[in-house]
DRENTORKOL-3810 file (N, C-alpha, C; in nm, 4 decimals):
REM DRENTORKOL-3810
@n.u->3.2237; n.v->9.6434; n.w->4.1618; ca.u->3.3311; ca.v->9.5595; ca.w->4.2128; c.u->3.2897; c.v->9.5023; c.w->4.3481
@n.u->3.3365; n.v->9.3806; n.w->4.3763; ca.u->3.3039; ca.v->9.3158; ca.w->4.5035; c.u->3.4302; c.v->9.2878; c.w->4.5841
@n.u->3.4165; n.v->9.2993; n.w->4.7166; ca.u->3.5253; ca.v->9.2637; ca.w->4.8069; c.u->3.4694; c.v->9.1691; c.w->4.9130
@n.u->3.5565; n.v->9.0870; n.w->4.9705; ca.u->3.5160; ca.v->8.9973; ca.w->5.0790; c.u->3.5907; c.v->9.0390; c.w->5.2039
@n.u->3.5160; n.v->9.0612; n.w->5.3124; ca.u->3.5761; ca.v->9.1034; ca.w->5.4393; c.u->3.5231; c.v->9.0143; c.w->5.5515
@n.u->3.6050; n.v->8.9921; n.w->5.6544; ca.u->3.5647; ca.v->8.8996; ca.w->5.7615; c.u->3.5931; c.v->8.9531; c.w->5.9016
@n.u->3.6566; n.v->9.0700; n.w->5.9128; ca.u->3.6949; ca.v->9.1214; ca.w->6.0452; c.u->3.6499; c.v->9.2646; c.w->6.0659
@n.u->3.7470; n.v->9.3531; n.w->6.0912; ca.u->3.7152; ca.v->9.4924; ca.w->6.1254; c.u->3.6590; c.v->9.5718; c.w->6.0082
@n.u->3.6599; n.v->9.5139; n.w->5.8874; ca.u->3.5992; ca.v->9.5807; ca.w->5.7718; c.u->3.4522; c.v->9.5422; c.w->5.7532
@n.u->3.4018; n.v->9.4507; n.w->5.8371; ca.u->3.2607; ca.v->9.4134; ca.w->5.8274; c.u->3.1717; c.v->9.5271; c.w->5.8765
@n.u->3.0495; n.v->9.5278; n.w->5.8260; ca.u->2.9541; ca.v->9.6327; ca.w->5.8636; c.u->2.9379; c.v->9.6361; c.w->6.0154
@n.u->2.9414; n.v->9.7579; n.w->6.0712; ca.u->2.9261; ca.v->9.7755; ca.w->6.2154; c.u->3.0582; c.v->9.7913; c.w->6.2889
@n.u->3.1703; n.v->9.7628; n.w->6.2217; ca.u->3.3013; ca.v->9.7767; ca.w->6.2848; c.u->3.3713; c.v->9.9046; c.w->6.2382
@n.u->3.4731; n.v->9.9459; n.w->6.3151; ca.u->3.5396; ca.v->10.0743; ca.w->6.2926; c.u->3.5998; c.v->10.0903; c.w->6.1538
@n.u->3.6611; n.v->9.9858; n.w->6.0982; ca.u->3.7236; ca.v->10.0015; ca.w->5.9665; c.u->3.6215; c.v->10.0039; c.w->5.8531
@n.u->3.5037; n.v->9.9446; n.w->5.8748; ca.u->3.3960; ca.v->9.9582; ca.w->5.7754; c.u->3.3585; c.v->10.1055; c.w->5.7649
@n.u->3.3371; n.v->10.1676; n.w->5.8803; ca.u->3.2985; ca.v->10.3095; ca.w->5.8818; c.u->3.4057; c.v->10.3961; c.w->5.8159
@n.u->3.5324; n.v->10.3627; n.w->5.8416; ca.u->3.6438; ca.v->10.4440; ca.w->5.7920; c.u->3.6720; c.v->10.4247; c.w->5.6426
@n.u->3.6623; n.v->10.3004; n.w->5.5928; ca.u->3.7080; ca.v->10.2713; ca.w->5.4570; c.u->3.5988; c.v->10.2365; c.w->5.3559
@n.u->3.4844; n.v->10.1884; n.w->5.4007; ca.u->3.3875; ca.v->10.1321; ca.w->5.3070; c.u->3.2526; c.v->10.2027; c.w->5.3067
@n.u->3.2064; n.v->10.2458; n.w->5.4213; ca.u->3.0715; ca.v->10.2959; ca.w->5.4454; c.u->2.9990; c.v->10.3542; c.w->5.3236
@n.u->3.0457; n.v->10.4679; n.w->5.2734; ca.u->2.9770; ca.v->10.5372; ca.w->5.1637; c.u->2.9867; c.v->10.4607; c.w->5.0322
@n.u->3.0893; n.v->10.3776; n.w->5.0175; ca.u->3.1105; ca.v->10.3043; ca.w->4.8922; c.u->3.0257; c.v->10.1776; c.w->4.8824
@n.u->2.9708; n.v->10.1301; n.w->4.9960; ca.u->2.8956; ca.v->10.0036; ca.w->4.9969; c.u->2.7603; c.v->10.0204; c.w->4.9288
@n.u->2.7348; n.v->9.9377; n.w->4.8287; ca.u->2.6075; ca.v->9.9403; ca.w->4.7574; c.u->2.5204; c.v->9.8202; c.w->4.7945
@n.u->2.5861; n.v->9.7094; n.w->4.8308; ca.u->2.5133; ca.v->9.5864; ca.w->4.8655; c.u->2.6025; c.v->9.5038; c.w->4.9564
@n.u->2.5430; n.v->9.4429; n.w->5.0600; ca.u->2.6184; ca.v->9.3593; ca.w->5.1537; c.u->2.5478; c.v->9.2258; c.w->5.1649
@n.u->2.6219; n.v->9.1163; n.w->5.1357; ca.u->2.5665; ca.v->8.9811; ca.w->5.1434; c.u->2.6582; c.v->8.8955; c.w->5.2295
@n.u->2.6014; n.v->8.8000; n.w->5.3002; ca.u->2.6828; ca.v->8.7080; ca.w->5.3801; c.u->2.7547; c.v->8.6101; c.w->5.2891
@n.u->2.8792; n.v->8.5789; n.w->5.3271; ca.u->2.9567; ca.v->8.4830; ca.w->5.2502; c.u->3.0442; c.v->8.4015; c.w->5.3432
@n.u->3.1023; n.v->8.2950; n.w->5.2882; ca.u->3.1955; ca.v->8.2145; ca.w->5.3668; c.u->3.3121; c.v->8.1716; c.w->5.2798
@n.u->3.4255; n.v->8.1533; n.w->5.3473; ca.u->3.5480; ca.v->8.1111; ca.w->5.2807; c.u->3.6081; c.v->7.9990; c.w->5.3650
@n.u->3.6825; n.v->7.9103; n.w->5.2989; ca.u->3.7522; ca.v->7.8055; ca.w->5.3745; c.u->3.8695; c.v->7.8688; c.w->5.4486
@n.u->3.8870; n.v->7.8273; n.w->5.5735; ca.u->3.9972; ca.v->7.8795; ca.w->5.6529; c.u->3.9616; c.v->7.8753; c.w->5.7997
@n.u->4.0527; n.v->7.9242; n.w->5.8817; ca.u->4.0312; ca.v->7.9253; ca.w->6.0269; c.u->4.0549; c.v->8.0665; c.w->6.0774
@n.u->3.9652; n.v->8.1139; n.w->6.1621; ca.u->3.9729; ca.v->8.2500; ca.w->6.2129; c.u->4.0323; c.v->8.2522; c.w->6.3535
@n.u->4.1194; n.v->8.3495; n.w->6.3768; ca.u->4.1831; ca.v->8.3675; ca.w->6.5069; c.u->4.1731; c.v->8.5140; c.w->6.5485
@n.u->4.1543; n.v->8.5354; n.w->6.6777; ca.u->4.1719; ca.v->8.6693; ca.w->6.7342; c.u->4.3218; c.v->8.6847; c.w->6.7588
@n.u->4.3725; n.v->8.8066; n.w->6.7408; ca.u->4.5134; ca.v->8.8344; ca.w->6.7653; c.u->4.5223; c.v->8.9070; c.w->6.8999
@n.u->4.6043; n.v->8.8534; n.w->6.9894; ca.u->4.6202; ca.v->8.9164; ca.w->7.1223; c.u->4.6521; c.v->9.0642; c.w->7.1073
@n.u->4.5846; n.v->9.1458; n.w->7.1888; ca.u->4.6077; ca.v->9.2904; ca.w->7.1947; c.u->4.5714; c.v->9.3651; c.w->7.0658
@n.u->4.4909; n.v->9.3029; n.w->6.9796; ca.u->4.4475; ca.v->9.3698; ca.w->6.8565; c.u->4.2947; c.v->9.3644; c.w->6.8474
@n.u->4.2388; n.v->9.4574; n.w->6.7720; ca.u->4.0937; ca.v->9.4613; ca.w->6.7518; c.u->4.0558; c.v->9.4106; c.w->6.6130
@n.u->4.1390; n.v->9.3214; n.w->6.5593; ca.u->4.1096; ca.v->9.2623; ca.w->6.4283; c.u->4.1604; c.v->9.1183; c.w->6.4285
@n.u->4.1007; n.v->9.0339; n.w->6.3422; ca.u->4.1374; ca.v->8.8920; ca.w->6.3419; c.u->4.2402; c.v->8.8549; c.w->6.2352
@n.u->4.2810; n.v->8.7284; n.w->6.2412; ca.u->4.3694; ca.v->8.6687; ca.w->6.1415; c.u->4.2971; c.v->8.5504; c.w->6.0793
@n.u->4.3047; n.v->8.5384; n.w->5.9485; ca.u->4.2509; ca.v->8.4236; ca.w->5.8759; c.u->4.3691; c.v->8.3423; c.w->5.8259
@n.u->4.3722; n.v->8.2138; n.w->5.8648; ca.u->4.4792; ca.v->8.1248; ca.w->5.8189; c.u->4.4205; c.v->8.0188; c.w->5.7271
@n.u->4.5026; n.v->7.9712; n.w->5.6343; ca.u->4.4579; ca.v->7.8680; ca.w->5.5410; c.u->4.4665; c.v->7.7321; c.w->5.6106
@n.u->4.3643; n.v->7.7043; n.w->5.6879; ca.u->4.3522; ca.v->7.5788; ca.w->5.7618; c.u->4.2106; c.v->7.5264; c.w->5.7397
@n.u->4.1834; n.v->7.4050; n.w->5.7884; ca.u->4.0489; ca.v->7.3495; ca.w->5.7750; c.u->3.9515; c.v->7.4286; c.w->5.8603
@n.u->3.8381; n.v->7.4579; n.w->5.8036; ca.u->3.7349; ca.v->7.5310; ca.w->5.8749; c.u->3.6594; c.v->7.6215; c.w->5.7808
@n.u->3.5695; n.v->7.6992; n.w->5.8380; ca.u->3.4883; ca.v->7.7931; ca.w->5.7609; c.u->3.4873; c.v->7.9270; c.w->5.8331
@n.u->3.5070; n.v->8.0322; n.w->5.7568; ca.u->3.5054; ca.v->8.1681; ca.w->5.8109; c.u->3.3907; c.v->8.2441; c.w->5.7449
@n.u->3.3109; n.v->8.3089; n.w->5.8280; ca.u->3.1977; ca.v->8.3882; ca.w->5.7813; c.u->3.2424; c.v->8.5319; c.w->5.7592
@n.u->3.1945; n.v->8.5919; n.w->5.6533; ca.u->3.2262; ca.v->8.7310; ca.w->5.6249; c.u->3.1167; c.v->8.7930; c.w->5.5405
@n.u->3.1512; n.v->8.9033; n.w->5.4777; ca.u->3.0555; ca.v->8.9746; ca.w->5.3947; c.u->3.1133; c.v->9.0015; c.w->5.2571
@n.u->3.0313; n.v->8.9765; n.w->5.1572; ca.u->3.0637; ca.v->9.0134; ca.w->5.0193; c.u->3.0010; c.v->9.1513; c.w->5.0010
@n.u->3.0852; n.v->9.2504; n.w->4.9818; ca.u->3.0347; ca.v->9.3867; ca.w->4.9710; c.u->3.0573; c.v->9.4381; c.w->4.8292
@n.u->2.9488; n.v->9.4760; n.w->4.7653; ca.u->2.9583; ca.v->9.5403; ca.w->4.6345; c.u->2.9874; c.v->9.6873; c.w->4.6613
@n.u->3.1004; n.v->9.7355; n.w->4.6085; ca.u->3.1438; ca.v->9.8725; ca.w->4.6355; c.u->3.1558; c.v->9.9529; c.w->4.5063
@n.u->3.1435; n.v->10.0837; n.w->4.5230; ca.u->3.1621; ca.v->10.1782; ca.w->4.4130; c.u->3.2500; c.v->10.2904; c.w->4.4664
@n.u->3.3550; n.v->10.3249; n.w->4.3928; ca.u->3.4473; ca.v->10.4312; ca.w->4.4349; c.u->3.5066; c.v->10.4054; c.w->4.5734
@n.u->3.5511; n.v->10.2830; n.w->4.5953; ca.u->3.6127; ca.v->10.2455; ca.w->4.7227; c.u->3.7644; c.v->10.2554; c.w->4.7062
@n.u->3.8325; n.v->10.3150; n.w->4.8030; ca.u->3.9780; ca.v->10.3314; ca.w->4.7978; c.u->4.0459; c.v->10.2012; c.w->4.8423
@n.u->4.0637; n.v->10.1107; n.w->4.7462; ca.u->4.1215; ca.v->9.9793; ca.w->4.7778; c.u->4.2686; c.v->9.9904; c.w->4.8176
@n.u->4.3385; n.v->10.0907; n.w->4.7656; ca.u->4.4791; ca.v->10.1104; ca.w->4.8043; c.u->4.4894; c.v->10.1463; c.w->4.9523
@n.u->4.3943; n.v->10.2253; n.w->5.0017; ca.u->4.3931; ca.v->10.2609; ca.w->5.1443; c.u->4.3686; c.v->10.1356; c.w->5.2284
@n.u->4.2836; n.v->10.0455; n.w->5.1800; ca.u->4.2572; ca.v->9.9199; ca.w->5.2523; c.u->4.3837; c.v->9.8335; c.w->5.2519
@n.u->4.4514; n.v->9.8237; n.w->5.1375; ca.u->4.5781; ca.v->9.7487; ca.w->5.1317; c.u->4.6768; c.v->9.8028; c.w->5.2356
@n.u->4.6871; n.v->9.9341; n.w->5.2429; ca.u->4.7802; ca.v->9.9979; ca.w->5.3359; c.u->4.7419; c.v->9.9654; c.w->5.4811
@n.u->4.6120; n.v->9.9732; n.w->5.5113; ca.u->4.5629; ca.v->9.9431; ca.w->5.6462; c.u->4.5920; c.v->9.7969; c.w->5.6829
@n.u->4.5839; n.v->9.7072; n.w->5.5843; ca.u->4.6089; ca.v->9.5643; ca.w->5.6060; c.u->4.7585; c.v->9.5319; c.w->5.6067
@n.u->4.8430; n.v->9.6346; n.w->5.5927; ca.u->4.9881; ca.v->9.6146; ca.w->5.5821; c.u->5.0224; c.v->9.5172; c.w->5.4702
@n.u->4.9558; n.v->9.5382; n.w->5.3551; ca.u->4.9839; ca.v->9.4614; ca.w->5.2337; c.u->5.0680; c.v->9.5512; c.w->5.1440
@n.u->5.1944; n.v->9.5115; n.w->5.1235; ca.u->5.2886; ca.v->9.5947; ca.w->5.0481; c.u->5.3095; c.v->9.5467; c.w->4.9050
@n.u->5.2530; n.v->9.4317; n.w->4.8708; ca.u->5.2671; ca.v->9.3787; ca.w->4.7358; c.u->5.2824; c.v->9.2273; c.w->4.7402
@n.u->5.2604; n.v->9.1669; n.w->4.6254; ca.u->5.2648; ca.v->9.0207; ca.w->4.6159; c.u->5.3980; c.v->8.9642; c.w->4.6639
@n.u->5.3907; n.v->8.8629; n.w->4.7485; ca.u->5.5084; ca.v->8.7915; ca.w->4.8003; c.u->5.6048; c.v->8.8775; c.w->4.8818
@n.u->5.5612; n.v->8.9932; n.w->4.9297; ca.u->5.6483; ca.v->9.0765; ca.w->5.0122; c.u->5.6548; c.v->9.0138; c.w->5.1516
@n.u->5.7754; n.v->8.9771; n.w->5.1999; ca.u->5.7861; ca.v->8.9093; ca.w->5.3294; c.u->5.7383; c.v->8.9946; c.w->5.4475
@n.u->5.7301; n.v->9.1258; n.w->5.4289; ca.u->5.6857; ca.v->9.2143; ca.w->5.5370; c.u->5.5344; c.v->9.2342; c.w->5.5424
@n.u->5.4615; n.v->9.1744; n.w->5.4481; ca.u->5.3151; ca.v->9.1834; ca.w->5.4518; c.u->5.2645; c.v->9.1270; c.w->5.5837
@n.u->5.1733; n.v->9.1981; n.w->5.6486; ca.u->5.1037; ca.v->9.1378; ca.w->5.7622; c.u->4.9980; c.v->9.0417; c.w->5.7080
@n.u->4.9365; n.v->9.0806; n.w->5.5963; ca.u->4.8380; ca.v->8.9975; ca.w->5.5260; c.u->4.8782; c.v->8.9886; c.w->5.3800
@n.u->4.8600; n.v->8.8699; n.w->5.3208; ca.u->4.8746; ca.v->8.8529; ca.w->5.1769; c.u->4.7363; c.v->8.8585; c.w->5.1144
@n.u->4.7278; n.v->8.9100; n.w->4.9935; ca.u->4.6002; ca.v->8.9171; ca.w->4.9227; c.u->4.5954; c.v->8.7994; c.w->4.8261
@n.u->4.4982; n.v->8.7090; n.w->4.8491; ca.u->4.4913; ca.v->8.5836; ca.w->4.7750; c.u->4.3506; c.v->8.5661; c.w->4.7170
@n.u->4.3435; n.v->8.5228; n.w->4.5913; ca.u->4.2129; ca.v->8.4951; ca.w->4.5297; c.u->4.1597; c.v->8.3639; c.w->4.5877
@n.u->4.0362; n.v->8.3686; n.w->4.6383; ca.u->3.9748; ca.v->8.2514; ca.w->4.7022; c.u->3.8320; c.v->8.2332; c.w->4.6534
@n.u->3.7849; n.v->8.1086; n.w->4.6656; ca.u->3.6434; ca.v->8.0809; ca.w->4.6379; c.u->3.5618; c.v->8.1253; c.w->4.7586
@n.u->3.4656; n.v->8.2108; n.w->4.7337; ca.u->3.3754; ca.v->8.2589; ca.w->4.8378; c.u->3.2361; c.v->8.2081; c.w->4.8039
@n.u->3.1722; n.v->8.1436; n.w->4.9001; ca.u->3.0342; ca.v->8.0994; ca.w->4.8778; c.u->2.9416; c.v->8.2104; c.w->4.9259
@n.u->2.8598; n.v->8.2602; n.w->4.8333; ca.u->2.7598; ca.v->8.3604; ca.w->4.8693; c.u->2.6461; c.v->8.2861; c.w->4.9397
@n.u->2.6269; n.v->8.3134; n.w->5.0691; ca.u->2.5286; ca.v->8.2403; ca.w->5.1490; c.u->2.3850; c.v->8.2832; c.w->5.1186
@n.u->2.3687; n.v->8.3895; n.w->5.0409; ca.u->2.2344; ca.v->8.4354; ca.w->5.0061; c.u->2.1896; c.v->8.3843; c.w->4.8700
@n.u->2.2867; n.v->8.3613; n.w->4.7795; ca.u->2.2504; ca.v->8.3134; ca.w->4.6450; c.u->2.2976; c.v->8.1699; c.w->4.6201
@n.u->2.3917; n.v->8.1215; n.w->4.7029; ca.u->2.4488; ca.v->7.9886; ca.w->4.6829; c.u->2.5596; c.v->7.9862; c.w->4.5789
@n.u->2.5843; n.v->8.0984; n.w->4.5139; ca.u->2.6867; ca.v->8.1047; ca.w->4.4090; c.u->2.8271; c.v->8.1075; c.w->4.4691
@n.u->2.9225; n.v->8.0572; n.w->4.3897; ca.u->3.0639; ca.v->8.0649; ca.w->4.4258; c.u->3.1251; c.v->8.1807; c.w->4.3488
@n.u->3.1932; n.v->8.2690; n.w->4.4190; ca.u->3.2578; ca.v->8.3832; ca.w->4.3566; c.u->3.4064; c.v->8.3792; c.w->4.3903
@n.u->3.4903; n.v->8.4241; n.w->4.2984; ca.u->3.6351; ca.v->8.4311; ca.w->4.3230; c.u->3.6685; c.v->8.5758; c.w->4.3575
@n.u->3.7113; n.v->8.5971; n.w->4.4822; ca.u->3.7408; ca.v->8.7320; ca.w->4.5288; c.u->3.8728; c.v->8.7336; c.w->4.6062
@n.u->3.9333; n.v->8.8513; n.w->4.6163; ca.u->4.0540; ca.v->8.8672; ca.w->4.6963; c.u->4.0193; c.v->8.8548; c.w->4.8443
@n.u->4.1051; n.v->8.7838; n.w->4.9177; ca.u->4.0886; ca.v->8.7687; ca.w->5.0620; c.u->4.2247; c.v->8.7989; c.w->5.1260
@n.u->4.2223; n.v->8.8727; n.w->5.2365; ca.u->4.3460; ca.v->8.8998; ca.w->5.3103; c.u->4.3721; c.v->8.7826; c.w->5.4049
@n.u->4.4796; n.v->8.7087; n.w->5.3757; ca.u->4.5205; ca.v->8.5921; ca.w->5.4544; c.u->4.6401; c.v->8.6333; c.w->5.5400
@n.u->4.6346; n.v->8.6016; n.w->5.6684; ca.u->4.7431; ca.v->8.6380; ca.w->5.7598; c.u->4.8728; c.v->8.5719; c.w->5.7139
@n.u->4.9803; n.v->8.6493; n.w->5.7097; ca.u->5.1087; ca.v->8.6030; ca.w->5.6568; c.u->5.1900; c.v->8.5314; c.w->5.7645
@n.u->5.1926; n.v->8.3995; n.w->5.7578; ca.u->5.2647; ca.v->8.3196; ca.w->5.8583; c.u->5.4161; c.v->8.3214; c.w->5.8361
@n.u->5.4627; n.v->8.3780; n.w->5.7230; ca.u->5.6077; ca.v->8.3860; ca.w->5.6998; c.u->5.6635; c.v->8.5231; c.w->5.7390
@n.u->5.5767; n.v->8.6136; n.w->5.7858; ca.u->5.6227; ca.v->8.7435; ca.w->5.8347; c.u->5.7115; c.v->8.7193; c.w->5.9572
@n.u->5.8249; n.v->8.7905; n.w->5.9687; ca.u->5.9161; ca.v->8.7697; ca.w->6.0825; c.u->5.8500; c.v->8.7898; c.w->6.2198
@n.u->5.7438; n.v->8.8696; n.w->6.2267; ca.u->5.6762; ca.v->8.8949; ca.w->6.3552; c.u->5.5661; c.v->8.7941; c.w->6.3868
@n.u->5.5408; n.v->8.6991; n.w->6.2961; ca.u->5.4321; ca.v->8.6037; ca.w->6.3175; c.u->5.4637; c.v->8.5088; c.w->6.4322
@n.u->5.3615; n.v->8.4828; n.w->6.5159; ca.u->5.3750; ca.v->8.3833; ca.w->6.6213; c.u->5.2385; c.v->8.3220; c.w->6.6516
@n.u->5.2313; n.v->8.1897; n.w->6.6489; ca.u->5.1068; ca.v->8.1218; ca.w->6.6867; c.u->5.0673; c.v->8.1548; c.w->6.8302
@n.u->5.1633; n.v->8.1919; n.w->6.9142; ca.u->5.1352; ca.v->8.2240; ca.w->7.0544; c.u->5.0455; c.v->8.3459; c.w->7.0692
@n.u->5.0385; n.v->8.4291; n.w->6.9647; ca.u->4.9545; ca.v->8.5494; ca.w->6.9691; c.u->4.8130; c.v->8.5246; c.w->6.9178
@n.u->4.7823; n.v->8.4007; n.w->6.8802; ca.u->4.6534; ca.v->8.3716; ca.w->6.8176; c.u->4.5601; c.v->8.2946; c.w->6.9106
@n.u->4.4342; n.v->8.3379; n.w->6.9139; ca.u->4.3302; ca.v->8.2734; ca.w->6.9945; c.u->4.2217; c.v->8.2264; c.w->6.8982
@n.u->4.1924; n.v->8.0953; n.w->6.8912; ca.u->4.0924; ca.v->8.0471; ca.w->6.7962; c.u->3.9543; c.v->8.1112; c.w->6.8181
@n.u->3.8866; n.v->8.1400; n.w->6.7071; ca.u->3.7479; ca.v->8.1870; ca.w->6.7089; c.u->3.6642; c.v->8.0686; c.w->6.6602
@n.u->3.6084; n.v->7.9876; n.w->6.7540; ca.u->3.5426; ca.v->7.8617; ca.w->6.7161; c.u->3.4307; c.v->7.8768; c.w->6.6131
@n.u->3.3525; n.v->7.9853; n.w->6.6207; ca.u->3.2404; ca.v->8.0038; ca.w->6.5274; c.u->3.2874; c.v->8.0444; c.w->6.3885
@n.u->3.4107; n.v->8.0942; n.w->6.3769; ca.u->3.4579; ca.v->8.1444; ca.w->6.2485; c.u->3.3922; c.v->8.2766; c.w->6.2096
@n.u->3.3197; n.v->8.3363; n.w->6.3045; ca.u->3.2429; ca.v->8.4580; ca.w->6.2769; c.u->3.2865; c.v->8.5685; c.w->6.3734
@n.u->3.3564; n.v->8.6687; n.w->6.3215; ca.u->3.4099; ca.v->8.7777; ca.w->6.4045; c.u->3.2978; c.v->8.8555; c.w->6.4737
@n.u->3.1865; n.v->8.8755; n.w->6.4043; ca.u->3.0739; ca.v->8.9505; ca.w->6.4650; c.u->3.0206; c.v->8.8773; c.w->6.5880
@n.u->3.0027; n.v->8.7469; n.w->6.5773; ca.u->2.9538; ca.v->8.6684; ca.w->6.6923; c.u->3.0563; c.v->8.6723; c.w->6.8060
@n.u->3.1829; n.v->8.6616; n.w->6.7708; ca.u->3.2908; ca.v->8.6602; ca.w->6.8702; c.u->3.2984; c.v->8.7915; c.w->6.9459
@n.u->3.2784; n.v->8.9037; n.w->6.8788; ca.u->3.2937; ca.v->9.0355; ca.w->6.9403; c.u->3.1653; c.v->9.0852; c.w->7.0083
@n.u->3.0513; n.v->9.0226; n.w->6.9807; ca.u->2.9249; ca.v->9.0692; ca.w->7.0418; c.u->2.8883; c.v->8.9890; c.w->7.1664
END
């Protein structure tokens, strides 16, 4: 199974170590359409469905606890207004093979009652690793 991650679940970050580490069998660079933002006072980003490109990783996993990742992402189910992130199928371009893959992506929920553009800081490169290093 493959997952696409672009923030704290990427290799080298705290949530990768906590949720994915042992389950990762292969890690490839990928990109998705969207715009990346840092969230004030948080150590993880927000991906919004806007014009732009976001860099992430396509991780082939085995025995990965995806329910634990959903819980960490505050994803409570499809169309739940309290989701911090919605899980949406998106086209991901594998930057190593050139192939397009359809994978779940956590998109920041702009209809959540706590959402505010004032808490978002654009990440011009679209790459969380570059932004944090």
